[in-house]
Structures are given as structure tokens and as C-alpha cells.
DOROZA-70594 format. One line per field, with one value per residue (C-alpha): chain; residue in three letters; x, z, y negated; residue number from 0. Coordinates in Angstrom, 1 decimal, decimal comma. Example, Ala and Ser with C-alpha at 12.3 -4.5 7.8 and 13.67 -1.06 7.14 Angstrom:
2
cadena [A / A]
residuo [ALA / SER]
xx [12,3 / 13,7]
zz [7,8 / 7,1]
yy [4,5 / 1,1]
num [0 / 1]
//
This chain:
280
cadena [A / A / A / A / A / A / A / A / A / A / A / A / A / A / A / A / A / A / A / A / A / A / A / A / A / A / A / A / A / A / A / A / A / A / A / A / A / A / A / A / A / A / A / A / A / A / A / A / A / A / A / A / A / A / A / A / A / A / A / A / A / A / A / A / A / A / A / A / A / A / A / A / A / A / A / A / A / A / A / A / A / A / A / A / A / A / A / A / A / A / A / A / A / A / A / A / A / A / A / A / A / A / A / A / A / A / A / A / A / A / A / A / A / A / A / A / A / A / A / A / A / A / A / A / A / A / A / A / A / A / A / A / A / A / A / A / A / A / A / A / A / A / A / A / A / A / A / A / A / A / A / A / A / A / A / A / A / A / A / A / A / A / A / A / A / A / A / A / A / A / A / A / A / A / A / A / A / A / A / A / A / A / A / A / A / A / A / A / A / A / A / A / A / A / A / A / A / A / A / A / A / A / A / A / A / A / A / A / A / A / A / A / A / A / A / A / A / A / A / A / A / A / A / A / A / A / A / A / A / A / A / A / A / A / A / A / A / A / A / A / A / A / A / A / A / A / A / A / A / A / A / A / A / A / A / A / A / A / A / A / A / A / A / A / A / A / A / A / A / A / A / A / A / A / A / A / A / A / A / A]
residuo [MET / ALA / GLU / ASN / ALA / GLY / GLN / GLY / LEU / GLN / VAL / GLN / GLY / LEU / CYS / ARG / PHE / SER / LEU / PRO / CYS / THR / GLY / GLY / PHE / LYS / LYS / TYR / HIS / ASP / SER / LEU / ALA / GLU / ARG / ARG / ALA / ALA / LEU / TYR / ALA / PRO / SER / ARG / LEU / ASP / ALA / ARG / CYS / LEU / TRP / PHE / GLU / HIS / VAL / GLY / LEU / PRO / GLY / ILE / ALA / ARG / GLN / THR / ASP / THR / ASP / PHE / THR / LEU / HIS / VAL / VAL / LEU / GLY / GLU / ASP / PHE / PRO / GLU / PRO / TRP / ARG / SER / ARG / MET / GLU / ALA / LEU / MET / ALA / SER / VAL / PRO / GLN / ILE / THR / PRO / HIS / TRP / ARG / ALA / PRO / ASP / ASP / HIS / ARG / ALA / ILE / CYS / ARG / ASP / VAL / LEU / LEU / PRO / ALA / ARG / ALA / LEU / SER / ARG / ALA / ALA / VAL / ALA / GLU / PHE / ARG / LEU / ASP / ASP / ASP / ASP / ALA / VAL / ALA / VAL / ASP / TYR / VAL / ALA / GLN / LEU / ARG / ARG / THR / TRP / PRO / LYS / VAL / ALA / ARG / VAL / ALA / GLY / PRO / ASN / GLY / ARG / VAL / ALA / LEU / ASP / HIS / GLY / LYS / GLY / MET / VAL / LEU / GLN / ALA / HIS / ARG / ASP / GLY / ARG / ILE / GLU / THR / HIS / THR / LEU / LEU / THR / LEU / CYS / TRP / SER / ALA / GLY / LEU / ALA / ILE / TYR / LEU / ARG / PRO / ASP / ASP / PRO / GLY / ILE / VAL / MET / ASP / PHE / PRO / HIS / HIS / LYS / ILE / TRP / GLN / ARG / VAL / PRO / PHE / VAL / ASN / LEU / THR / GLU / THR / VAL / MET / PHE / ILE / ARG / GLY / ASP / HIS / ALA / THR / ASN / ASP / ALA / ARG / THR / PRO / PHE / ALA / ALA / ALA / VAL / ALA / LEU / ASP / ILE / PRO / GLU / ALA / GLU / ILE / PRO / GLU / ILE / LEU / ALA / ARG / ARG / PHE / GLY / ILE / ASP / ILE / ALA / GLY / PHE / ARG / ALA / ALA / TRP / ALA / ALA / LEU / GLY / ARG / GLN]
xx [17,6 / 16,5 / 20,1 / 20,9 / 18,3 / 17,0 / 20,4 / 20,2 / 16,5 / 15,8 / 12,4 / 10,7 / 7,0 / 5,3 / 2,5 / 1,1 / -0,3 / -3,0 / -1,0 / -1,9 / -1,3 / -2,9 / -3,9 / -4,0 / -7,5 / -10,7 / -12,8 / -13,1 / -12,0 / -12,2 / -8,8 / -5,7 / -6,9 / -10,2 / -8,6 / -5,7 / -9,0 / -10,6 / -7,4 / -6,5 / -9,9 / -9,2 / -11,8 / -10,1 / -6,8 / -7,7 / -9,3 / -6,4 / -3,7 / -5,7 / -6,0 / -2,1 / -1,3 / -3,3 / -3,6 / -0,6 / 2,1 / 2,1 / 2,8 / 5,6 / 7,3 / 7,2 / 8,3 / 10,5 / 12,6 / 14,1 / 16,0 / 13,4 / 12,0 / 8,5 / 8,3 / 5,8 / 4,9 / 3,2 / 2,6 / 5,5 / 2,7 / 1,1 / -0,4 / -0,2 / -0,6 / -1,2 / 2,5 / 4,1 / 1,9 / 3,0 / 7,0 / 6,9 / 5,1 / 7,4 / 10,4 / 9,4 / 10,3 / 13,6 / 12,8 / 10,2 / 11,5 / 9,2 / 9,1 / 7,8 / 6,7 / 5,3 / 2,2 / 2,7 / 1,6 / 1,3 / 3,2 / 6,0 / 6,4 / 6,2 / 8,7 / 11,2 / 10,8 / 11,3 / 13,5 / 16,7 / 16,2 / 16,9 / 20,2 / 21,5 / 23,6 / 20,8 / 19,5 / 16,0 / 13,8 / 10,2 / 7,8 / 4,7 / 2,0 / 0,0 / -2,9 / -2,6 / -5,4 / -4,0 / -1,6 / 0,6 / 1,5 / 4,6 / 6,2 / 5,1 / 9,0 / 10,2 / 7,8 / 8,5 / 12,2 / 11,7 / 9,4 / 11,5 / 13,5 / 10,7 / 8,4 / 11,4 / 11,4 / 8,0 / 9,2 / 8,9 / 11,8 / 11,9 / 12,6 / 8,7 / 6,6 / 4,0 / 3,1 / -0,5 / -1,4 / -5,2 / -6,2 / -6,6 / -9,2 / -11,0 / -11,6 / -14,9 / -15,4 / -18,7 / -19,7 / -21,4 / -18,0 / -18,7 / -16,0 / -16,7 / -14,3 / -14,4 / -11,7 / -11,8 / -10,0 / -9,2 / -7,4 / -5,1 / -6,1 / -3,5 / -2,6 / -1,4 / 0,3 / 3,8 / 5,7 / 9,6 / 11,6 / 15,2 / 16,6 / 17,7 / 13,8 / 12,2 / 8,8 / 7,7 / 4,8 / 2,6 / 3,0 / 0,9 / -3,0 / -3,4 / -6,9 / -5,1 / -1,6 / -2,6 / -2,7 / 0,8 / 2,8 / 2,8 / 1,5 / 1,4 / -1,6 / -0,8 / -3,8 / -2,1 / -2,1 / -3,7 / -1,2 / -2,9 / -5,6 / -7,7 / -9,5 / -13,1 / -14,8 / -16,0 / -12,8 / -12,1 / -10,9 / -13,0 / -15,2 / -14,0 / -15,3 / -16,7 / -18,4 / -15,4 / -14,4 / -15,0 / -16,0 / -14,3 / -16,2 / -13,8 / -15,2 / -15,7 / -14,0 / -10,8 / -10,0 / -8,7 / -6,0 / -5,3 / -5,0 / -2,3 / -0,5 / -0,3 / -0,7 / 0,5 / -3,0 / -4,9 / -8,4 / -10,0 / -7,5 / -8,5 / -12,3 / -12,3 / -9,8 / -12,1 / -15,3 / -13,9 / -13,1 / -16,7 / -17,7 / -15,6]
zz [-11,4 / -14,2 / -15,8 / -15,0 / -12,3 / -12,9 / -12,3 / -8,6 / -7,5 / -4,2 / -3,7 / -0,2 / 0,7 / 4,0 / 5,4 / 8,6 / 9,9 / 12,5 / 14,4 / 17,7 / 17,8 / 18,0 / 14,6 / 11,2 / 11,4 / 10,2 / 12,9 / 16,2 / 19,2 / 23,0 / 24,0 / 23,0 / 25,0 / 23,0 / 19,8 / 20,6 / 21,6 / 18,3 / 16,0 / 17,9 / 17,9 / 16,9 / 14,3 / 12,7 / 13,0 / 11,2 / 8,3 / 8,2 / 8,1 / 5,3 / 3,4 / 3,5 / 3,2 / 0,0 / -1,6 / -0,5 / -0,1 / -3,6 / -5,5 / -3,3 / -3,3 / -7,0 / -8,1 / -11,3 / -9,6 / -6,4 / -5,2 / -3,0 / 0,5 / 2,3 / 5,7 / 7,7 / 10,9 / 13,7 / 17,4 / 20,1 / 21,9 / 18,5 / 20,1 / 19,3 / 17,3 / 14,5 / 15,7 / 14,6 / 11,8 / 10,6 / 11,2 / 9,0 / 6,1 / 6,3 / 6,8 / 3,4 / 1,3 / 1,7 / 0,9 / 3,9 / 7,2 / 10,2 / 12,7 / 16,0 / 17,6 / 21,1 / 20,4 / 19,7 / 16,9 / 13,7 / 11,6 / 13,9 / 13,8 / 9,8 / 10,1 / 12,3 / 9,9 / 6,8 / 7,0 / 8,8 / 5,6 / 3,2 / 0,9 / 1,1 / -2,0 / -4,3 / -6,8 / -5,2 / -3,2 / -4,5 / -1,0 / -1,7 / 1,0 / 1,3 / 3,7 / 4,7 / 2,2 / -0,6 / -3,6 / -6,2 / -9,4 / -9,9 / -12,0 / -9,7 / -8,4 / -12,1 / -13,4 / -10,7 / -11,6 / -15,1 / -15,3 / -12,8 / -15,6 / -17,3 / -14,4 / -12,9 / -15,6 / -14,1 / -10,6 / -8,7 / -7,5 / -4,4 / -6,4 / -5,6 / -8,1 / -7,6 / -9,9 / -10,1 / -11,7 / -11,8 / -13,2 / -10,4 / -9,0 / -5,8 / -4,5 / -2,6 / 0,0 / 1,7 / 5,2 / 3,3 / 1,6 / -1,7 / -3,6 / -6,1 / -8,6 / -9,8 / -12,6 / -12,3 / -13,6 / -10,6 / -9,3 / -6,4 / -4,5 / -2,1 / -3,6 / -6,9 / -5,6 / -5,3 / -4,4 / -5,8 / -3,0 / -2,7 / 0,1 / 2,2 / 2,2 / 5,4 / 3,9 / 3,8 / 1,7 / 4,8 / 4,9 / 1,6 / 1,9 / -1,6 / -2,3 / -1,9 / -3,3 / -6,7 / -4,7 / -3,1 / -6,0 / -9,5 / -10,7 / -13,5 / -13,9 / -15,7 / -17,0 / -19,4 / -17,1 / -14,1 / -11,4 / -8,0 / -5,9 / -3,2 / -0,5 / 0,5 / 3,5 / 6,7 / 8,9 / 6,5 / 8,2 / 5,3 / 2,6 / -1,0 / -3,2 / -6,1 / -7,1 / -7,7 / -10,0 / -13,8 / -14,0 / -16,7 / -18,4 / -18,0 / -18,8 / -15,4 / -17,3 / -17,7 / -14,0 / -12,7 / -15,4 / -14,6 / -10,8 / -11,5 / -13,9 / -12,8 / -9,0 / -8,5 / -6,8 / -6,9 / -6,6 / -6,3 / -3,3 / -1,9 / -2,2 / -0,8 / 2,5 / 3,0 / 2,6 / 5,3 / 7,5 / 7,4 / 8,5 / 11,6]
yy [-16,7 / -15,0 / -13,8 / -10,5 / -10,2 / -7,0 / -5,3 / -6,3 / -6,2 / -4,5 / -3,0 / -2,4 / -1,8 / -2,0 / 0,4 / -0,3 / 2,8 / 2,6 / 0,1 / -1,2 / -5,1 / -8,6 / -10,0 / -8,4 / -6,9 / -8,1 / -5,9 / -7,7 / -6,2 / -7,6 / -6,2 / -4,5 / -1,6 / -1,5 / -1,7 / 1,0 / 3,5 / 2,7 / 3,0 / 6,4 / 8,0 / 11,6 / 11,8 / 8,4 / 9,7 / 12,9 / 10,7 / 8,5 / 11,5 / 13,2 / 10,2 / 9,1 / 13,2 / 13,7 / 10,4 / 7,8 / 10,2 / 11,8 / 8,9 / 7,5 / 10,9 / 11,1 / 7,6 / 7,6 / 5,1 / 6,0 / 3,2 / 1,5 / 2,0 / 2,3 / 1,1 / 3,0 / 1,1 / 3,0 / 2,7 / 3,7 / 5,5 / 6,9 / 10,3 / 14,0 / 15,9 / 13,4 / 11,9 / 15,5 / 15,8 / 12,1 / 12,7 / 15,6 / 13,9 / 10,9 / 13,3 / 14,7 / 11,4 / 10,1 / 6,6 / 6,6 / 4,8 / 5,0 / 2,4 / 2,9 / -0,3 / -1,6 / -3,9 / -7,8 / -9,8 / -8,1 / -10,5 / -10,6 / -6,8 / -6,9 / -9,7 / -7,9 / -4,8 / -6,3 / -9,2 / -7,1 / -4,6 / -6,9 / -6,6 / -10,1 / -9,1 / -8,6 / -11,2 / -10,8 / -8,6 / -7,4 / -6,7 / -5,0 / -3,6 / -0,3 / 0,7 / 4,5 / 5,1 / 3,4 / 4,7 / 3,5 / 5,0 / 6,9 / 4,4 / 1,4 / 0,8 / 1,3 / -1,2 / -3,9 / -3,7 / -3,6 / -6,6 / -9,0 / -10,3 / -11,5 / -12,9 / -14,5 / -16,9 / -18,2 / -18,4 / -21,5 / -23,7 / -21,5 / -18,6 / -17,0 / -15,2 / -12,6 / -9,9 / -8,4 / -5,0 / -5,5 / -2,1 / 0,4 / 3,1 / 3,2 / 6,5 / 6,1 / 8,9 / 9,6 / 11,2 / 14,1 / 15,1 / 13,4 / 11,6 / 8,9 / 7,5 / 4,2 / 2,6 / -1,1 / -4,5 / -6,2 / -9,9 / -9,8 / -6,7 / -5,8 / -2,6 / -3,6 / -6,6 / -7,3 / -10,8 / -11,3 / -13,5 / -14,5 / -11,9 / -15,0 / -16,4 / -16,6 / -15,3 / -11,8 / -10,2 / -10,3 / -14,1 / -14,4 / -13,1 / -11,2 / -12,8 / -16,4 / -15,6 / -17,7 / -20,8 / -20,4 / -19,2 / -18,4 / -15,2 / -12,7 / -10,0 / -6,7 / -4,7 / -2,4 / 0,9 / 2,4 / 1,5 / 1,4 / 3,3 / 1,8 / 4,3 / 3,2 / 5,1 / 4,5 / 3,6 / 0,8 / -2,6 / -4,3 / -3,6 / -3,0 / -6,2 / -4,3 / -7,0 / -9,1 / -6,4 / -5,3 / -1,7 / 0,4 / 3,4 / 6,3 / 9,7 / 11,7 / 14,6 / 12,5 / 11,4 / 14,5 / 14,3 / 10,4 / 11,0 / 14,0 / 12,2 / 8,5 / 9,4 / 13,2 / 13,4 / 17,1 / 15,6 / 19,0 / 19,8 / 16,1 / 17,0 / 20,2 / 18,9 / 15,7 / 18,2 / 20,5 / 17,7 / 16,6 / 20,1 / 19,9]
num [0 / 1 / 2 / 3 / 4 / 5 / 6 / 7 / 8 / 9 / 10 / 11 / 12 / 13 / 14 / 15 / 16 / 17 / 18 / 19 / 20 / 21 / 22 / 23 / 24 / 25 / 26 / 27 / 28 / 29 / 30 / 31 / 32 / 33 / 34 / 35 / 36 / 37 / 38 / 39 / 40 / 41 / 42 / 43 / 44 / 45 / 46 / 47 / 48 / 49 / 50 / 51 / 52 / 53 / 54 / 55 / 56 / 57 / 58 / 59 / 60 / 61 / 62 / 63 / 64 / 65 / 66 / 67 / 68 / 69 / 70 / 71 / 72 / 73 / 74 / 75 / 76 / 77 / 78 / 79 / 80 / 81 / 82 / 83 / 84 / 85 / 86 / 87 / 88 / 89 / 90 / 91 / 92 / 93 / 94 / 95 / 96 / 97 / 98 / 99 / 100 / 101 / 102 / 103 / 104 / 105 / 106 / 107 / 108 / 109 / 110 / 111 / 112 / 113 / 114 / 115 / 116 / 117 / 118 / 119 / 120 / 121 / 122 / 123 / 124 / 125 / 126 / 127 / 128 / 129 / 130 / 131 / 132 / 133 / 134 / 135 / 136 / 137 / 138 / 139 / 140 / 141 / 142 / 143 / 144 / 145 / 146 / 147 / 148 / 149 / 150 / 151 / 152 / 153 / 154 / 155 / 156 / 157 / 158 / 159 / 160 / 161 / 162 / 163 / 164 / 165 / 166 / 167 / 168 / 169 / 170 / 171 / 172 / 173 / 174 / 175 / 176 / 177 / 178 / 179 / 180 / 181 / 182 / 183 / 184 / 185 / 186 / 187 / 188 / 189 / 190 / 191 / 192 / 193 / 194 / 195 / 196 / 197 / 198 / 199 / 200 / 201 / 202 / 203 / 204 / 205 / 206 / 207 / 208 / 209 / 210 / 211 / 212 / 213 / 214 / 215 / 216 / 217 / 218 / 219 / 220 / 221 / 222 / 223 / 224 / 225 / 226 / 227 / 228 / 229 / 230 / 231 / 232 / 233 / 234 / 235 / 236 / 237 / 238 / 239 / 240 / 241 / 242 / 243 / 244 / 245 / 246 / 247 / 248 / 249 / 250 / 251 / 252 / 253 / 254 / 255 / 256 / 257 / 258 / 259 / 260 / 261 / 262 / 263 / 264 / 265 / 266 / 267 / 268 / 269 / 270 / 271 / 272 / 273 / 274 / 275 / 276 / 277 / 278 / 279]
//
């Protein structure tokens, strides 16, 4: 499977954006209507769109390898004016494919998006997942393609193997407008993790909980470069597991350059936009 594999790798990512569905959330809601109301609260959508625009989108738009697709899945009833804002943002990046879906089981929706998009003629597919406040470095797709021939050697009999990027950053935004940065070494966080599969594999990336993936498939962890960002703020579904990571001592003065070079992020602009949002 490793022979000439890098020449035929498909790369596709999945981002669920405030998607009303059953399952897929750690926060409990008594009904789908209650979940929809929580997801579509104006203050929440203001924050999530801001994160997507300033944090997640720049790195996707600047990928050095443009042969990939990011599927962004939203509810068919996603409200205005945020729908028009998201349509414009997604249209600015040719590799983004939007999907407007009716409520259903979240894994069924994801399967219906990812499986039909696979190219069966490719040697393998690399699938990754991002929340709308996550980011990947500008060379993430290139790294997935470049590393595939090496990690394919340790794939299991079913062709499955995971590649974890364990060096990343957390942008921790506070209600008072402050944004702290943390550079960390991690293990199997979702934003830096991809799984390689055969194109006809019935499994998708969402079938492998990131924190348990080492129990299911062989995996390789790389920590040479900062490769992902996780957003931390009040509208997160799950808390950031800082205790499970190792903090790295990076001088604060170097952070803006790292964010700009690795992710295309203007941290000063984001800080100003976040502070302004908090004053509304």
C-alpha cells in the first residue's frame, strides 16, 4: 500500500458549524429545539463567525498544497444575517464546500458528506476534523501528503493509520476581551489529528474518537513544528484539557510572528475584533 502512495492521496477535512443534530455534543439538551436555540443564539453566532473568519479561515486559505477539500456542514435553517456572512467567507476559498443539512444523527450526516466525496481512484484518503474555532498551519495538507508514504508502512491490515501533530497552540479568549496564548505539546487532540483510510473503507474520521484513536489504529505523533490551534472561550462544547498537555516556554514577543507565519493570523486584529464584540 505504501508504494507510490503519496502520488494518489486525497485529503479532505470536516468542519461542523453550529449544526443542529442528535448526538455529537457533550453539553446535554432536552430536545432538538432546545439545542437549536442554544446553537443559534445571536451572541454565540457572532462569536463563532468571528473565530472562523479570524482564526480558522486564514490557514485554510493559505495552504501551500491546494489539492484538498474542507467540507463545512451547517444547518439548513442557519439564520440570517450570519448565513450570508458565512456564505461570503466560504466562497472566498475554492477548497471549501458548504453543506446545508436537515437535522439528523450527527455521524450519519458526516458519513453522508464524506463518503460520496471520496475518489475511489486514489490510493488513500486522509481525513481530518476541525471545529469552527480551530486552525491548521499553512503547510498542513502538504505535511499529510509528504508524510503518507512513511506512515503507510505501519498501517494495519485494513490500511488504517493515524498521524497526530502534537505541537500546537491554544488561543484562550476571556469575556473581558483578553486573549492569552499557550504553546503546548499534546497527544491526540482533534485539531492536529488525521486518519489515513482506503477510499472504500466504510469508516470516516468521526468514527474514531480522537482521544481513543490509539486504541483503534496504529498512529504516529510528530512534534517538530506548531501545526494546530485550538480556540478556548465561553461557547466551547468541551473544556480544553490543559492538564493533559505540556506547556512550552515561548517568549510572548515571538507569538505574533508565529501566528502570522504558520497560520496567517493577525493576532492584533483578532484581539481588537474580540474586544469590540465584548463591548456590544
